N, C-alpha and C positions, 0 to 999 in steps of 0.2 A: 373302885369305879364304876358306874353305872354308864353303858352304852346307849347311844340316840333311842333305838328301840326300846330298852326300859324306862328311859326316861319319858318316851310317849305313854308306856302303859302308864306309869305311875302315876302322870298328870293328864290322863284319859277324859277326867270330867271336865278341867277347867280347858283343856283344847276343846271338847265338844260346845263348851256356851261360848266359850271366843270364836268360834265357826260360826254359829248360830247367830252372836249378835254383830261382829264386826267382819265376816269373813264374805259378805256379799260383794264388796269389789273385786276380790279375786274368783268368786264363782262369776262374777259377769265379765272379767277377763277371759275366762275361759270360753265361757258361753258365747260372747259375742264379740271378743277382741280377737281371739283367733280362731272364731267360728266353728269349736266342737259340737256345738247344740245351738244355735241361731234363735234366739226369743224361744227358748222351751221351757216352759213351766216347770216340768216334772224334774228336768236337770239342776232348776236352780231348787227345788224343794230336797230333793233328793241329796245335794251336798252341805244345804244349810240344816235340814232338820234329820238326815241320817246320821251323823255322830252322837246325837242327842238321843237316839234309839237303841243305840249300838250299845251304851253304859247301862242300861236297863237290866241285862242277866247279872249283872256285876255286882247289883244292890242287895243289902241285907233287909229282906221286908218284914223281919222281927224289929227292926229299930227306927223310929221316926221322931224326927229333931225337930226343935222347938221353931216355931214359924210366929209370924205377927196374925194372930187369930183374927182381929178384927177386919185386917185388908183382906186374907182369904175368905171368910165369910161374904165379906161385900162382893167380892171379885165374882163368887159362883153362883150367889144370887142373882147377879146383874147377868151374869153369861144363862142362866137359866131361863131369865127373864126373855134374853134374844132367841133362844131356843123355843121358848115358846112362839111367841110373833114368829118366826120363822115358819113353824109348823103351819100355823093358821094361814099365812100371807100365800094368797092366788095368782099375786101376779107373776112370781117369781117362778121359771121352770125347774123342773126336778133336778136338772145337770147343776144347775147356779144353787138350789139351797144342798146338795150334795157337798159341794165344795166350802160352803159356808160353813156346814156342819163340820167339816174335816178341820178347816181353821179353829174353831172352838175346841175340834178334840185336840189339835196340836196346844192350844194354849193352857187346856188342863191336864194335857200330859206334864207339860213343862212345871206347873205348880205342883203336881205328885213328885215328878221325878227331884225335884228341890228336897222334899222331905225326907227323902232317902239319902241325902247326901252332907254327910258331916262338913262342918264349916270348915276346918283345918284343911281338909280335901282340897277343895276347891279354891283357898284364898292363899295359897302357898306361894305361887307364884301367877296368880292372876294378873296384875297388873304388868308384868314383863311380857306374860302371853297377850295382853291386850295391845300393846306396844308394838309386839312383833307385828301381829294381824295388821293393825292400823297403820304401820311402816308399809310392809310389802303392797299392802292396797294400794297406798300412795305413790310407790313408785311404778306401781303397773300404769296407773293411769297417767303419770309423768312419761313413762316409756310412750304408752298408746299416742299420746298427743304429740310428740314429737317424730314419732316415725307415721303419722297420719297426714298425708298432702294436702288435706281440705279441711285442715284445722286450720283457723286464721287466728293470730294472736289477738287477744282481746273479748273473744266469746267466750261462753259459759264452757267447761273443759268437763267431758262426759265421756264414756265410751257409747258409742251408736249402737243401737239395736238392729238387728238382720232380721227381716223377714220376706222371704221368696225372692232371693236376691236383690233386695233394697235395703237401704240403711235409712232408718229413722232418728231422729233426736234420742239421747238418753237422758237419764236422771242426775242430776249430778248431785241432787240431795243425799245419793249412795256415798259418795265420796267426801262430801265435805261433812256427812256423820260422822264416819271414821276420824276425819281429822279433828273433830270436836274432842271424841271420845278419847285419842290419842294424848292431846294437849291437856286432857284432866288426868289421864292415868301416867302422864309425864312429868308435869308438875307435883304431882303426890308422891311420885318416886321419888322424884328429886327432895323431895321435904324430908324423907324418912333415911334414905340411904346416904350412907358414909363411905360409900367407896366412888372414889374420885373416877376411877376409870367408867364407871357406870354413871355418873352423872354430866362426864362428857358426851356418852352414848346417847342420853335423855337430852343435852343441847342440840345436838346433830337430829334428833327426829322431830323436837320439837320446831326446828327451821324447816322441814320440811311440810310438817303438818299444819303452820302459816302460811306455806307456799298454796298448798291445795286449798285451803280458805279463799286464798286471793284469785286462785284460775277458777273453782266453782261459782265463784260470786252467787252465794243463797244468803238471803238475809235471815233465815232461820238459824244457821250456823253462825252468823256474825252477832245475833240477839244473845243466843246461847251462851259463846266465849265471852262476850262483856261483860253478860251477867256471871258466868262463872270467876271471871278474873277481880271483878270486885269483889265477889262475896270471898274468894281466895285472900285474897289481898288483906281483907278487912279484919278477916278470924286469924289470921297466921303472923302478920307483920305487924308491929307497934310503932308509934311514934317514937319510942325511944330506942327499938332498934335501928328504924331509921335515921335518925340523929347519931349516933353510936358510929353507923357504918358509913354516914358523910362526912364526918368529921376525919374518919380514919383514911377514907379516899381523897380529901381533898387537900390532905396534908402531906401524898405522896407524889412526887415531881412525873413520877411517871403516868400517872393517870391525866395530869395536863398535855402530856406528851400524847397522849391516846387519842384525848379529846381534839384536839389540833388535827392529828393525823384524820380522824373520822369526819372533821368539818371540812376538810379540803379536799377527803376523799367524796364525802356527799356533792359537796358543791359541783365536783366534777361530774360525776354521776348524772346529776339534774341537768347540767348543760347537757351532754352527751345523748340524754333520753328522754327531752323534754315531749317529745311525742306521745311517749307511751304514759307518762306522768299523768299529763295532761287528759290522755282518753279514760284513766281509772277514774281522775275527778268527775270527769263529765258522766262515767256511768254511773257514781253513787249520786251526783247530782239528779240526774234522771231518773235513776230509781225511788229515791225518796221524795223527788215533785211528783213521780206519777203515784205513788202510794196515796201522798197526802191529797193529791187533787183528786183520786178516785174517793177517798173515806170523806172528804169534807167539801166538795163540791156542790153547787145548789143548782139542780138538774132544772129548775125554773128561769134561771140566768142563762142566755143565750152566750154570752160571751166566755162564761164558765163554762158552759155546757159542751163549746168547741175546745175547750181547754181541758175538758174531762175524757173527750174522747182520745185523747193524745195520752193520757194515762199509763198508768201500768196495768197490763191487759189480765193478768192473774189477780191482781187485787179487784179492776173492776168486776171481773165474772165473780168473785168472791161477796162485794158488796151486792152485787144484784141476787145472787141465791140467798144472803142474810137479808133482804128485803121480800124477797118471795116466802121464806120462814115467816116470817113476822105478819105477813098480809092471809099466809093461811091459816097461823093462830088465831088472827084478830074474827076470821071468817068462819072459822069454827065457834068462835064464841058468841059471835052475834047470830049466826043460825042454832044454837044451842045442841051442837054436837058434841056433848060431853063426855060421850065414849072417846072421840079422837083428842080431847084435849087432855084426857086422863090418861089414856093408852096408846096416843100417838095417830099417824096416819099411815102406818105399816114398815114392814121391816126394810131398810134402805130407802125408802119412800120417794127421797130427793138428795143428792149427792151434793153436799152444803160446802164440802170442803172447811169444815170449822165443827170439829167432834162434837165439843157440846153442846151445839146449836142442832146439827144434827140428830142429838139425841131426843132434842125437845120435839123435832120434826116426827121422828119416826117412833120414840119410845112415850111420846107423850111427858106429861107432870110428872109421873111416875118415875118414868125412865131417866129425863131430865134430873130428878133431885139425887136417884143413887149415883148415877154418872158424874155428877157435881160434887156428891158427899165424898164420894171416893178418891177423888183428887185433890179437893183441899185437906182431907185427912194424909194422902200421900204427902203432900207440901208441907203438912206438919212435922209429919213424921222424920222426911229428908232435912228439913230446916232445922229440927232439933239435934239430928246427928251430926250436920256441920257445926253447928256450933259446938257441941262436946262428940266428937267421934271415938268410938271406940276402939277401931283399928283403921288401918290405911286403906283395905278392904271395904270396908263399909262406908269411910270416907268417900270412896270411889263412888260407889253406886248413889250415895245421895248425891251428890257433886251431877252425875253423869243423869240424872233426874231433869234437870233444870231442860235438858233439851226434847224432852216429853212432855215436861210441863208447858214449853212455850209452844209445842206441838200440838197441843192441846187445842188452843185457841186459832191458830194459824192454817192447817192443813192436816190431810189424811183422814182414812177410814175409823170410823169407832173400835170394828172389831179386825183386829190388825194383827198377827201373831207376834210380828216384831216389836209393837209397843206393848202389847201386855206379858209380853216374854219377860221384858224389862222389868215392869210392875212386879212381876212373879219374883225377880231377883231381891227387888225391895220388900217385897212380903216375907219372903224367907228369911233374910240376913239382918235387915234393921227389926229388931224384936222388941217387943213392948217393954222388958225389963231394961231397967236403970243401966246406962253405959258405964265402964270402966275404965276411969281414965288412965291408970298406969297403960293399958294396953296401945292407949292412943300414942304414946311416945316412943312406945318399942320399934324398930327396924321394920320391914317388911321380913316375913319369915322366907326363907329360900333366895334371898337376894345373893348371899355371899356364893351361891353355888354355882348363880351367871357369870361370874367375872375369873 
């Protein structure tokens, strides 16, 4: 029987990629939660990227594995286009250019290292390891919030950043992201494993992940979770199965006893926590009202303009920046500035917080077409895999892309190693070849060794 060090070494590739993809909450807790390296970017990069660098010496450079050729090609063409833009951009200082080139290097390194890793090596316990990393990160947030005397129940839960002895509001998306991926991994692992103990542990972890979604209050994670649930139930649950399960449950007397106890306890909880549920309902109502008022308000109407002023701040800013991009595009068109129309206004000319529109502003029509085509092809590849998965591992990767699909139209940078690192997983493991149906029905390899 292998000891813990041997298991870590044998699963080093899986641990490295899970650290990179889902280890941010743990790193931020160490960095700012307990103050090991407050607001230190180098500490963050070292812990997230370091494990990926450490697996390079163990690779066999004589063997290259199958990839999704079109995705690799489009990615490298687009990144080369970004590097050319960065080289000729005079507005960006040298230090900033070096940092941007480092980010692009990390992205290319991830694509390269994945070509050297065999599928079986990384997929054996990938789902289980994902749940472990997401679960630990979620527990650390709960512990931090519980022990933080400044936290007020109802505000967004996050770990505050520290800088020069002062605390600043952290990023709740870091934690809601791992909660979403934990839910996806848990649902798929629950689908494939037959071990009752493992299913019980998955149910517990799912409860924690949903709690994190509620505490962090991020609309991106809500939308991604809703879309995942809709697709997962659509492709995995039939009406015949629902009917048979319903008939079976309704015919059992203890089911009705359970329902009565739940209703009784639910009414009791509602009565005792009426203020909390009113606050939660108010948050969702104000959040949705703010977003809709920001997007659809008519600025020429003074009454609606005053209502717009009370809308969602992030949505207001995003709508304003979108208007700036459109106005800049029309201005270039009117002034016959065809070079800017075709090749853009310069690398990161404006932070729009909507990546596909930022591609139009920074990289012009050429960059916008490449970026849009890449993501359309990604959506096609992932939804094809969702409909007919070849394994639990690839099914997880395909469902997980839902988060970045929504992120592409809601926020973030275009050139971001976390975003492109996940796209690299899609490009490496969801290949062009036809899925093998038999593998989609087999339990995840390595599950039995964990129980």
